[in-house]
N, C-alpha and C positions, 0 to 999 in steps of 0.2 A: 521566517524559515518554514514554519509549519504549513503556511499557505502554499509555499513552493513544493513541499513534499507531497501534499495532497494532490495538487495539480499534476505533478510529475508521475505519481503512482497511477492516478486515474487515466492519464494519457497512455501510460505504458500498457495498460490493459485494453486500450482502445474503446473505452466507454465514455458516454456523455455525462455531463453534470446531472441530467435528468435521470439517467440510469443509476448513477451512484446514489442520488437522493432517494430513489425508490428502494434500493437495496438497504439503505440505512434508516428508512422510515422518516425522512425529513423532506422539506421542499427543495426544489431546484434552486430557489433564491438563497436558501441557507448554504448550500454547497458553493454557490457563486460568492457569497459573502465571505466564506472561509478562504476561498482561493484568492480573493481580492484583498485579503487581510483587513476586512471591515469589522469582523467579529471572530471570536475564537470559539471552537466547540467546547462544550462542557467536558468535565473529566469522564463522565459516563460515555459520552459520544466519542471522545478520543480513544477510549478502549474499543468501542465498536468499530471505529475506523481502522485501528491497528489490527483487529481480528479480521476485518473484511480484506485488507490488503496483505494479511499474514506477515506483518512486520511488527517490531517492538514499538512501544510508545517512546522509548528513548530515541529510536531512529526518527520517528515523526517529529520529535521535539529538537532534533539536531544535537542530542547529547552523545550519540554514537553515529559514526559515519558508515559503519558496516550494516548492510541490509541483509538480514538473516532470513532464509526461507524455512518455513516450518514444514518439515517432512514427516511429522508424526502421523501415524495412521497408514503410512505407505509400507509396502513390503520391502524386504532387502533388495529384491530384484528391481523394483521400481526406483528405489534410492540409487542403485547402481546406474540405471539409465540416466537419471538426472545428473549424476556426477560426470558421466561420459559426455552428456550434452554441454555441461559447463566447460569441460576441458576443450571440447571442439570449438565452442564459441570464443574462449579466451585465446586459443591458438590462432584464430583468424586475425587478431589485432596486431 
């Protein structure tokens, strides 16, 4: 499940394994191994991955299905724009 979450989040941002690897300070092979479920990231790396994608470690591990977006640091106006965007996107379905 972790491997699928990493791959899904990476693809949702439209970035390559190489780009993700560079952002996390690991090799492309390392990211490939995570996504192919050959190895698991360390606890420290799991935290870095969650911070990079702005999701909880519980979400990555499949303990929670809700993907929470971290909006800390945004102004109230910026948060309002995001809420409107989410409403627009969910109304399209």
